[in-house]
Kinemage of the C-alpha trace (Angstrom):
@kinemage 1
@onewidth
@group {chain A} dominant
@subgroup {mainchain}
@vectorlist {calphas} color= white
{ca met a 1} P -0.073 -0.145 -0.035
{ca ile a 2} L 1.244 3.571 -0.699
{ca glu a 3} L 2.377 5.487 2.228
{ca phe a 4} L 0.011 8.606 2.312
{ca pro a 5} L 0.906 11.607 4.551
{ca thr a 6} L -0.948 11.833 7.919
{ca leu a 7} L -2.871 14.627 9.455
{ca gln a 8} L -2.933 15.578 12.917
{ca pro a 9} L -5.922 15.353 13.903
{ca ala a 10} L -6.998 12.829 11.466
{ca phe a 11} L -10.003 14.866 10.656
{ca ser a 12} L -11.832 17.956 11.970
{ca leu a 13} L -15.330 19.151 11.902
{ca gln a 14} L -16.213 22.691 11.021
{ca pro a 15} L -19.639 24.073 10.657
{ca met a 16} L -20.105 26.053 7.547
{ca val a 17} L -22.217 29.156 8.970
{ca gly a 18} L -22.498 31.125 5.693
{ca gly a 19} L -20.398 32.728 2.936
{ca arg a 20} L -20.742 34.152 -0.664
{ca val a 21} L -19.798 32.615 -4.071
{ca lys a 22} L -18.884 34.819 -6.923
{ca ser a 23} L -17.966 33.433 -10.369
{ca leu a 24} L -14.769 34.798 -11.991
{ca pro a 25} L -15.254 37.172 -14.983
{ca gly a 26} L -15.628 35.129 -18.078
{ca phe a 27} L -16.714 31.951 -16.324
{ca ser a 28} L -20.045 30.434 -17.588
{ca pro a 29} L -22.367 30.010 -16.204
{ca ala a 30} L -21.907 33.437 -14.222
{ca phe a 31} L -23.337 33.564 -10.802
{ca asn a 32} L -23.323 35.310 -7.534
{ca gly a 33} L -24.987 34.115 -4.279
{ca glu a 34} L -24.692 33.100 -0.654
{ca phe a 35} L -24.560 29.635 0.927
{ca val a 36} L -27.831 28.609 2.789
{ca gly a 37} L -28.725 25.738 4.979
{ca ser a 38} L -26.186 23.048 5.369
{ca gly a 39} L -24.031 21.024 3.054
{ca asn a 40} L -21.845 17.841 3.170
{ca asp a 41} L -18.547 16.604 1.841
{ca tyr a 42} L -16.898 13.147 1.235
{ca ile a 43} L -13.497 12.144 0.420
{ca arg a 44} L -13.384 9.836 -2.578
{ca val a 45} L -10.441 7.700 -3.517
{ca asp a 46} L -9.731 7.398 -7.328
{ca pro a 47} L -9.875 3.836 -8.654
{ca asp a 48} L -6.049 3.494 -8.926
{ca gly a 49} L -5.760 4.466 -5.298
{ca lys a 50} L -3.246 7.144 -6.003
{ca his a 51} L -5.436 10.248 -5.471
{ca phe a 52} L -8.056 11.508 -3.178
{ca arg a 53} L -10.740 14.008 -4.224
{ca leu a 54} L -13.038 16.157 -2.281
{ca asp a 55} L -16.660 15.719 -3.280
{ca ala a 56} L -18.429 18.713 -1.586
{ca his a 57} L -22.071 19.724 -1.923
{ca gly a 58} L -24.145 22.796 -0.732
{ca val a 59} L -27.045 24.919 -1.509
{ca ile a 60} L -26.445 28.444 -2.905
{ca arg a 61} L -29.174 31.075 -3.335
{ca thr a 62} L -28.339 33.170 -6.121
{ca asp a 63} L -28.670 37.046 -5.991
{ca asp a 64} L -31.713 36.768 -8.197
{ca gly a 65} L -33.458 34.352 -5.708
{ca ala a 66} L -32.860 31.017 -7.557
{ca val a 67} L -31.924 28.132 -5.203
């Protein structure tokens, strides 16, 4: 098995209490909004076992009111 670096602590829990999201100029689709409610995330391992990827989900209410 590949030796992965270790984290101390192994994980931490941090509530997401809010924030804003703004797309960069030229990014499509363009949107601006704020996080609402709660979200979740998972660490996924690639099939080759060499890389981990963060799979994060949340709800954003755009400035025009869409969720």
